N, C-alpha and C positions, 0 to 999 in steps of 0.2 A: 504494500500500500504506500502510495506517495503522499507526502504532506506538503503544505505550503506555508510560507511565512505567515505568522499569526495564528496558526492552528494550535489548539490545545491538545497535547498528547500525554499518554502515560508511559513512563519508562519504568518497567518492572523493577522493583526493589528501591527505586529512587523516588518515584512519585510523579505528580502532575507537573508538566513542563509546557513551556510555550516555545514554538519554533521561532526564534528571533531572526535567523537568516539561514540561507543555504549558500554555502561557499564551495569553491573548488580548492582543495589543498594538494600539495605535492607530497606523496609518501613513496619513498624508495624509487624516485624517478617517474612515478605514475600519478596522473591527475585523478583525484578522488573527490566526488561530490559528497559534502557532509552537511547534516543538519546541525545547526548551532542552537542548542537548547538552553533555556534558563529554568532551573528547578524552582517552583514557586515556594516551596517550604524553606529553602535555604538561600535562594538567590544565586546558587552555584551555577556555573556554566559547564556544559558538557557538549562534546562534539561526537556525533554518531555518523559514520559513513552511511549514506543512503542505501548502498547495497547490503549493509548489515542490519538494517532496521527491522526486518522480519526475524532475523536470527536472534536479536536481543529482545524481541517481543514488544517493540514500540507499537502502540495502538492508540486509536482515538479514544476520547472520553466515553464512558458508558452512557447509554441512553437514560433519560430521566426515569422511565418506567423500571429499568433495571436497578437504578439507585434506590428507588422506593422499595423494590422487592428485597434488596439486601438489607436495607434499614429495618424492614418488617422482620426479617430473619433474625437480626440482632436483638430485637425486642422479644422475639418468641421465647417461650419458657422451656422449650425442649433442650435437653442436655446433650453435650457431645465432648469427645476427647479424653481418652485415658491412655495408659501404657507407660512403658519405661521412658524416662525423660530423654535419653539419647535418641530413641526411635521417634519420639514425639517431636523433638527439636529438628531432626532431619526431615521428617514429613512436613512440618510447618515451614521450614526453609524452602523446601521444594515447592510448596504452595505459593509462597511469596514470589519465588522466581518466575512463576507463570504470569504474574501481573494481572491475573483475573480478579475482579472485584469480589466475586463469590469466594474465591480461595483466600483472599485477605480476611473476609468475615469469618471463614472457617478457622483461621489462625486465632482471631480474637475470641471466638466462641470456645475453642479448645483451651486457650490459656486462661480465660475467665473461669472455666470450670475447674481447672487445676488450682487457680488462685482462691477459689471458694473453699478448698480443702487444706491448702498449705501455702506458704510463701513461694513465690516464683524464684527460681535461681536468677542470678545476675543476667545470664545470657537470655533466658526466657523473658525476663522483664524488659530487656532492651528490644527483643523481638516483638513483644506485645506493644510497646510504645511506638515502634516503627510501623507496625501494621495499623495501629490506631491513626497514626499520622497520615498514612497512605489513604485510609478511608476518609478521614476528615477533609483532606484537600480535594479529593475527587468529588465528594458529596457537595462541598461548598461551591466548587467550580460549576458542576452540572446544574445545581439548583440556583445558582446566582445568589448564594447566601454568605453571610459573614462567617469567617472561620471560627471565631469564638462561639457563635451561636451553635454551630454544628458540633464543636467540641463538647459543649454543655449537653446537647441532645444525646450524643453518643455515650458520654460519661454517665448520664442518667440511666440510659438503657442498660449499661454494664452494671451499675450499682443495683438496679432492680433485679437483674439476672442473678447477681451474686447473692442478694438477699434471699431469693427464692431457692437457690441451690443450697445455701447454708441451712435453710429451714428444712429442706428435704433430707439433709444428712443425718 
């Protein structure tokens, strides 16, 4: 899929970005077209060769209906995610690498369930925070909402879920 300057895209594991320019760079004597992206969450800049955009999973923002569906899933009371922490960590990392919004919510749900029973390890806490940030920025951008408002909504859904899961224990 080709993108144009000004397009909002999702770079898996990095988050929502804007295509600021498309330039031609010389690499090893060869001219390579590159997307110059700015990550909304950190204002960092990243260059992705156009030819590699599919391989790295660069994708357009999710449709508004899909965002609503994943937010409803986040609020749902159904539980998910157990297992050995190493297996769980690898599975969650693989989910994040897909860049799929459903997979990001799966990571949040899994780690929320674990957190309702015990403290998350440092690595899982960082993963949870990163997944949350990926969700916040995509929801905010797709729905044209303030990042802080979306953070509050997601945090409230997570707190409610944790409360229900603690009561079920």
